[in-house]
C-alpha positions as CSV (number, residue, x, y, z in Angstrom):
1,M,104.3,226.8,154.7
2,N,102.1,228.5,157.3
3,L,101.7,231.5,154.9
4,T,100.6,229.3,152.0
5,H,98.2,227.5,154.3
6,S,96.6,230.7,155.5
7,L,96.2,232.0,151.9
8,I,94.5,228.8,150.8
9,L,92.2,228.9,153.9
10,K,91.3,232.6,153.2
11,S,90.6,231.9,149.6
12,S,88.4,228.9,150.4
13,M,86.4,230.9,152.9
14,R,85.8,234.0,150.7
15,P,82.9,232.5,148.6
16,E,81.2,231.3,151.8
17,N,81.4,234.8,153.3
18,Q,80.2,236.5,150.2
19,S,77.2,234.2,149.7
20,S,76.3,234.2,153.5
21,V,74.7,237.6,153.4
22,S,71.0,236.8,153.1
23,Q,69.8,240.0,154.9
24,F,71.0,243.5,155.7
25,L,70.7,245.7,158.7
26,L,69.2,249.2,158.2
27,L,70.8,251.4,160.9
28,G,68.1,254.0,160.3
29,L,68.1,257.7,161.3
30,P,70.7,258.9,163.9
31,I,68.0,259.3,166.6
32,P,68.7,259.0,170.3
33,P,67.0,256.0,171.9
34,G,64.9,258.2,174.2
35,Q,63.4,260.1,171.3
36,Q,62.4,257.2,169.1
37,G,58.7,257.5,170.1
38,M,58.6,261.2,169.3
39,F,60.1,260.8,165.9
40,F,57.9,257.8,165.1
41,T,54.8,259.9,165.8
42,L,56.3,262.8,163.7
43,F,57.1,260.6,160.6
44,L,53.8,258.7,160.9
45,G,51.9,262.0,160.8
46,M,54.0,263.3,157.9
47,Y,53.4,260.0,156.0
48,L,49.7,260.0,156.6
49,T,49.5,263.7,155.5
50,T,51.4,262.7,152.3
51,V,49.1,259.9,151.4
52,L,45.8,261.7,152.3
53,G,46.9,264.9,150.6
54,N,48.0,263.3,147.4
55,L,44.9,261.0,147.3
56,L,42.7,264.1,147.7
57,I,44.5,265.7,144.6
58,I,43.9,262.5,142.6
59,L,40.3,262.3,143.7
60,L,39.5,265.9,142.9
61,I,41.0,265.6,139.4
62,R,38.9,262.5,138.8
63,L,35.7,264.0,140.0
64,D,35.8,267.5,138.6
65,S,35.5,267.7,134.8
66,R,37.1,271.1,134.7
67,L,40.4,269.4,135.8
68,H,40.3,267.0,132.9
69,T,43.2,268.8,131.2
70,P,46.8,267.8,130.4
71,M,48.2,269.7,133.3
72,Y,46.1,267.9,135.9
73,F,46.5,264.6,134.1
74,F,50.3,264.9,134.7
75,L,49.7,266.1,138.2
76,S,47.6,263.0,139.1
77,H,50.5,260.8,138.0
78,L,52.9,263.0,140.1
79,A,50.7,262.6,143.1
80,F,50.6,258.8,142.7
81,S,54.4,258.8,142.3
82,D,54.8,260.8,145.5
83,I,52.6,258.4,147.4
84,S,54.6,255.5,146.1
85,L,58.0,257.0,146.7
86,S,57.2,257.8,150.3
87,S,55.5,254.4,150.9
88,V,58.5,252.5,149.6
89,T,60.9,254.0,152.1
90,V,58.9,255.5,155.1
91,L,56.7,252.4,155.8
92,K,59.8,250.2,156.4
93,M,61.4,252.9,158.5
94,L,58.3,253.2,160.7
95,R,58.0,249.5,161.1
96,N,61.7,249.3,162.2
97,M,61.2,252.1,164.6
98,Q,58.2,250.5,166.2
99,T,59.5,246.9,166.4
100,R,63.1,247.9,167.1
101,Q,64.2,245.4,164.4
102,Q,66.5,246.6,161.7
103,S,66.8,243.6,159.4
104,I,65.6,243.4,155.8
105,S,66.0,240.4,153.5
106,R,68.3,240.6,150.5
107,V,65.4,240.2,148.1
108,G,63.4,242.8,150.1
109,C,66.3,245.2,150.0
110,I,66.8,244.9,146.2
111,S,63.0,245.2,145.6
112,Q,62.9,248.4,147.8
113,L,65.9,249.8,145.8
114,Y,64.1,249.1,142.5
115,F,60.9,250.9,143.4
116,F,62.8,253.8,145.0
117,I,64.8,254.4,141.8
118,L,61.7,253.9,139.7
119,F,59.5,256.5,141.4
120,G,62.4,258.9,142.1
121,T,63.2,258.9,138.4
122,L,59.6,259.2,137.4
123,D,59.3,262.4,139.5
124,N,62.1,264.0,137.5
125,F,60.4,263.1,134.2
126,L,57.0,264.2,135.2
127,L,58.2,267.6,136.5
128,A,59.9,268.2,133.1
129,V,56.8,267.2,131.2
130,M,54.7,269.5,133.3
131,A,57.1,272.4,132.7
132,Y,56.8,271.7,128.9
133,D,53.0,271.7,129.2
134,R,53.1,275.2,130.8
135,Y,55.5,276.4,128.1
136,V,53.1,275.4,125.3
137,A,50.0,276.7,127.2
138,I,51.5,280.2,127.7
139,C,53.8,280.6,124.7
140,H,51.7,278.9,122.1
141,P,48.1,279.1,123.4
142,L,46.5,278.9,120.0
143,H,48.2,275.5,119.3
144,Y,47.9,274.1,122.8
145,T,45.0,271.8,122.1
146,T,46.8,270.5,119.0
147,V,50.2,270.0,120.6
148,M,49.1,268.6,123.9
149,R,46.3,266.4,122.5
150,E,45.3,263.2,124.4
151,G,47.5,260.9,122.4
152,V,50.6,263.0,123.1
153,C,49.9,263.3,126.8
154,L,49.5,259.5,127.1
155,L,52.7,259.0,125.1
156,L,54.6,261.4,127.4
157,V,53.4,259.7,130.6
158,A,53.9,256.2,129.2
159,G,57.4,257.1,128.0
160,S,58.2,258.5,131.5
161,W,57.0,255.2,133.1
162,I,58.9,253.0,130.6
163,L,62.1,254.9,130.9
164,S,61.9,255.0,134.7
165,C,61.2,251.2,134.9
166,G,64.1,250.6,132.5
167,I,66.6,252.7,134.5
168,A,65.5,251.1,137.8
169,L,65.9,247.6,136.2
170,L,69.4,248.5,134.9
171,H,70.7,249.6,138.3
172,T,69.0,246.6,140.0
173,L,70.5,244.0,137.6
174,L,74.0,245.6,138.0
175,L,73.6,245.4,141.8
176,V,72.4,241.7,141.8
177,R,75.7,240.6,140.1
178,L,77.8,241.9,143.0
179,S,78.9,239.9,146.0
180,F,78.6,241.1,149.6
181,C,80.9,240.2,152.5
182,A,80.4,239.9,156.2
183,D,79.6,243.6,156.8
184,N,75.8,243.9,156.1
185,A,75.1,247.1,158.1
186,I,73.6,249.9,155.8
187,T,74.1,253.4,157.3
188,H,70.7,254.5,156.1
189,Y,66.9,254.1,156.8
190,F,66.3,252.3,153.4
191,C,68.3,250.4,150.8
192,E,70.0,253.2,149.1
193,L,72.2,252.4,146.1
194,A,75.4,254.2,147.2
195,A,75.2,252.7,150.6
196,L,74.9,249.2,149.2
197,L,77.8,249.7,146.8
198,K,80.0,250.6,149.8
199,L,79.3,247.1,151.3
200,S,80.1,245.1,148.2
201,C,83.3,243.0,147.9
202,S,83.2,243.2,144.1
203,D,84.4,245.7,141.7
204,T,81.7,248.5,141.6
205,S,83.4,250.7,138.9
206,L,80.8,249.7,136.3
207,N,78.0,250.6,138.7
208,E,79.5,253.9,139.5
209,L,80.1,254.7,135.9
210,V,76.4,254.0,135.0
211,I,75.3,256.1,138.0
212,F,77.3,259.2,136.9
213,T,76.6,258.9,133.2
214,E,72.9,257.9,133.3
215,G,72.2,260.1,136.4
216,G,73.9,263.1,134.9
217,M,72.0,262.7,131.6
218,I,68.6,262.5,133.3
219,L,69.4,265.5,135.6
220,F,70.6,267.7,132.8
221,L,67.8,266.6,130.5
222,C,64.9,267.0,133.0
223,L,66.4,270.1,134.6
224,G,67.3,271.6,131.2
225,V,63.7,271.1,129.9
226,T,62.3,272.6,133.1
227,L,64.5,275.6,133.3
228,G,64.4,276.1,129.5
229,S,60.6,276.1,129.6
230,Y,60.4,278.7,132.4
231,I,63.1,280.9,130.9
232,R,61.2,280.9,127.6
233,I,57.9,281.7,129.5
234,G,59.7,284.6,131.3
235,T,61.1,286.1,128.1
236,I,57.7,286.0,126.4
237,I,56.0,287.7,129.3
238,L,58.6,290.4,129.6
239,R,58.7,291.0,125.9
240,V,55.0,291.6,125.6
241,P,53.9,292.7,129.1
242,S,50.3,292.0,129.7
243,T,48.4,291.9,133.0
244,K,46.1,289.1,131.8
245,R,49.0,286.9,130.6
246,L,51.0,287.6,133.7
247,S,48.1,286.6,135.9
248,K,47.6,283.4,133.9
249,A,51.3,282.6,134.2
250,F,51.3,283.0,137.9
251,S,48.1,281.1,138.4
252,T,49.2,278.1,136.3
253,C,52.9,278.1,136.8
254,G,53.2,279.2,140.4
255,S,52.4,275.9,142.0
256,H,54.6,273.8,139.6
257,L,57.5,276.2,139.9
258,S,57.3,276.1,143.7
259,V,57.4,272.3,143.6
260,V,60.4,272.3,141.2
261,S,62.2,274.8,143.3
262,L,61.6,272.7,146.5
263,Y,62.6,269.4,144.8
264,Y,65.8,270.6,143.1
265,G,66.7,273.3,145.6
266,T,66.7,270.7,148.4
267,L,69.1,268.4,146.5
268,V,71.4,271.2,145.6
269,S,71.5,272.9,149.0
270,V,72.2,269.6,150.8
271,Y,74.7,268.1,148.4
272,F,76.6,271.3,147.6
273,F,76.3,273.4,150.7
274,S,76.0,270.9,153.6
275,S,78.8,271.0,156.1
276,S,77.8,267.7,157.6
277,W,79.2,265.3,154.9
278,G,78.5,262.2,157.0
279,S,74.7,262.8,157.1
280,K,74.1,264.6,153.8
281,D,72.7,261.5,152.1
282,I,70.3,260.8,154.9
283,I,69.2,264.5,155.1
284,A,68.6,264.7,151.3
285,S,66.7,261.4,151.4
286,V,64.4,262.6,154.2
287,M,63.7,265.8,152.2
288,Y,62.7,264.2,148.9
289,T,61.1,261.0,150.3
290,V,59.2,262.6,153.2
291,V,59.1,266.4,153.2
292,T,58.6,267.2,149.5
293,P,55.8,264.6,148.8
294,M,54.0,265.9,151.9
295,L,54.3,269.6,150.9
296,N,53.2,269.1,147.2
297,P,49.5,268.8,147.9
298,F,49.6,272.0,150.1
299,I,51.4,273.9,147.4
300,Y,49.0,272.9,144.7
301,S,45.9,273.4,146.8
302,L,47.0,276.8,148.3
303,R,48.5,278.3,145.1
304,N,46.2,276.8,142.5
305,R,42.8,278.4,141.9
306,D,41.3,275.4,140.0
307,I,42.2,272.9,142.7
308,K,40.8,275.3,145.4
309,Q,37.5,275.7,143.4
310,A,37.2,271.9,142.9
311,L,37.8,271.4,146.6
312,E,35.2,274.0,147.6
313,M,32.7,272.4,145.1
314,C,33.2,269.0,146.7
315,V,32.7,270.3,150.2
316,K,29.5,272.2,149.2
317,I,28.2,269.0,147.5
318,K,29.0,266.9,150.5
319,F,27.4,269.5,152.8
320,F,24.3,269.7,150.7
321,T,23.8,266.0,150.4
322,G,24.5,265.6,154.1
323,N,21.7,268.0,155.0
324,H,19.3,266.3,152.6
């Protein structure tokens, strides 16, 4: 009798517990309390560097007519995506570190997840598109203006945005249908999908299936296009060695290849070679939401001759107008 009564009581309380989660707690980075101020200053500096550096890239591309080419058109979208990806996650983390409050509403958490997936996926597509652009420029230079005409570039960027929005919406809708129990503490500094699935009381097998199939397809597609493009570029250069062609390849591909190596190299090294399995997700997230977006403008400005020339031109114009 007591057993039956307890089962009925537990069953009647379950929906209430599941629907009572109106907010989550972001536990944040594993930082000792005494070092919160130092890390707040560090991440704030890195975030401001990310925003200002990528905005400078976008501004230079807009102002300098020599940069009105497909490569820099894609780069401007990548810079915007990097700003957005970092803003979606880092701003909330900085606010929590400053106010010592860890709560985030359920709607805010789901919104943050949607935009994180959107801009993270968009980065993958844009890097693949930029690799294909370099392949056409170096391997088929005579057909470059025909293949990479304005309509094709717009289609590639629009397709990347639409696919990214669709993928983010799919994961968000699959998450919204889940129920969450009393445990609402997310062991992360933002609402990460895997961390949220661990808190769910519902069956998450469909969510996990979609993550592995869709995520695997995107990874292999984008990484395959990127690696295939550069392998093809390498074979063409080695088959017909030319100092001029080699110089062009390094000047146009060096920056992009550095960004690709940093982006995918970070994920591979952390997920496959990390010994600290408890913190690998947080380490990887910090790398591709904070570090990589911050380093991209430096890589493109230091290794790219066109960007450096555009920056020097803007500085000279500013100096000239300032003296007159």
